[in-house]
C-alpha positions, 0 to 999 in steps of 0.5 A: 520532460520536466516543466522547468519554467517555474524553476527559473522563477523560483531562483528570483528571475521574473518571467511573468510580466505582471508578477513580482517575486520575493527573494524567497522565490514565492510570488508576491501576487497572483500571476496574470496567467492564473488571473486569466484562469480564474476569470472562467473557473471561478464561474465554471468550477466554483468548488475548485475555486473555493477549495483553492481559495482555502489552501496554502497555495492561495496564500502563497500566490501559487495558482492554476498556472503555476501548477498546470503550466507546461513546456512545448513538446511535453506529451500531455501539453496542450493550448488552453486559451493561449496558455500551454498547460497539462491536466496532470500535475505530476510529482515532477511538477510538485518537486519545483517547490516540494523537492525534499518531499518528492525525493522521499516519495520517489524512494518509497514503495508508494511510488512503485504502486503502478507496477502492479500492472504486471503482477498476479493480482492484475491478472485476476482483474484483467483475465479471471474477473474481466474481459476486453469489452472496454474499448477506448482509443488507447486500447483498441483491442479492449481492456478490463473494466475490473482492472480500470475501476479497481486495481488501477484506481489505488495502484495507478496506471500508465496514463496514455496521451492520445493523438489529439492531446487528450487523455485516454478514458481507461487511464484518466481520471486516475489518482493511483499512488503509483500512477505512471505519468506522461512525463515519465514520473511515477506517483500521484501526490493528489492520492493523499493530498486531494486537490485543490485544497491540499488539506493537512487535516485530510492528509493526516486522517486515517480515512485518507489512507483507508481509501486503499488500505482496506479490504480482505487482503490489506485491511489496515483501516479496519484493523486500526479502527479495532485497535486501541489506537483507533478507539482513542482517535475516534473518541478524542478526534477533537483533541488531535489538533489536526490542522496545526502546521507543526503537528509534532507528537507530544508537543501538538497532540497526544490523544492518539496516533494516526497512520500518519503519526506512526509512518510519516509524521514528525516526532520530537526526534524525527522529521516528517518523511514521505517514505512510508517504509522507513519505520517498517521492519517487516514487509508482509505483502509476499507469501512469506514476510521478508525484511524491507531492505530485501523488497527495496532491493528488488525495486531498485530503491535506495532503502536497500541500504537501510537495514530493518533494525534501523527502521525498527528503531525509527518506529520504536522512537514513535512508540516511546513517545507514549509507551515505556521501553519494556512495553515497546520491546515486548510488543515486538517480541509478540509481533516477531513471534506471529510472523515466524509462526505464519512463515514457518508453519503455513507459508513455507510448507504451503509454498513448497507443496504448491511448487510440487503440485504445479506440474500436475495442475492445468497450466493456466494460473487460476484455472485450478481450485488449488490456485485460489485456495493457496492464493487466499491463504497467503494473500488474504488470510495470511496478510490479515493475520500479519497486518493485524499483529503489526497494528495490535488488532487481535480479532484480525490477527486471530479470527480473520487471520490465523484461524482462517489460514489454518482452516483453509490449510487443513480443510482445503489445501491438504485434502486437495493436494492429497486428491491430486497426488492420488489421482496421478500416483499410477498415471501412465506418464511416468514423469507425472507418477513420479511427481505425484509420489514426490508430492505425497511424500512432501505432504506426509513430511509436513503433516508429521512435522512438529507443527502439524502432527496433531492433525494425524492424532500424533501429538506428543504424549507429554505435551498432551498430558501437560495441556490436560493438566493446564486445562484442569488447573485453570478450571479449578482456579477460575471456574466455579 
């Protein structure tokens, strides 16, 4: 499966007749095979030729053939004017020269992005939003164009190789970050390092991450643009030294951090990493936020052995290059408090209520209004609030986040659950009637809890008095 020919070259044994290799393992001149490629592609795809010509690959004498070469028997290998090549350059191919980076990437959640195909999100695109009208040779029973052009383009798809060696149009082109390649590897380096220039400027720019990290359920790009970090970046982009080879925070730039700065790039104390989870102390993707080592364990990733507090120290190290210890520590007090607020006030009660409601609902997921209400509470508004807090975006934390969570919880989720319970309370089916009683009891328990009893006008009298006094004192001090 691995394309190992270049691996022989890289240890100094010459394989290609016209190329001479230095002791470093890199070619000292363009190979004859690549020169053959260029005779056509220089004219037929001049932009690709120009992009490659500006790349570090060109300066290292690494060309078309060195990346696209294939071995006999590989699923996507085909003869192209006398050379055995494959269209897809997978992480396995890139690892021949970039072994450390690929190893780190393989340990990250990015590499597992293609596993969305079996998730609730993909059911939405395949069934609820889509149909099977998109017929291709690899999917004779049809597929959903909403999934193909939506989910799969960011998360990646299983690339299917057809009998004639071509790639099925439902699965290619695709540069999804967790693409499952014909050689069995997971991931797409070109998701971030766009071919064929592989520009470090582009890879370090926040817009690069924004291709996927945006929108109603994970608006990191928009949050970044709102934050002081993003404002500083766009105000001082010309000072960022984005094209510098080394690019160490505090040595090569100081105007602002980018996504790469915080999650991947080098500091004076940390090297570059391609495992974007090593500086994250909360995983805010699920219904309730969990520690990253828990989610790593579920995916069988080596990060299961790296505790969240170690990762937090990694991120704090980045922060401390610009902020003092008190500032950084206090930020994390605020952030943790927001996560605990969301988890305890809305996510856990909502999850428990939906579990009790499930036996009373139509069995098909998303065939009930409640399915959509709850999904958007945690998957959209809940994530926005948590991501907003993690990146210091106040508007996304509040107005696009906790406000929307609360509004939906009190004006949609609770009323719909109450109506459902009342509908089945006296049902002829004793099991449904009993379940309705359990659901109503849980609703009452939640609403009478400290976090929610205001809704029933049961706020503690002492708290109500304190709030009134505080409001009066504020007006007296600050309002004319």
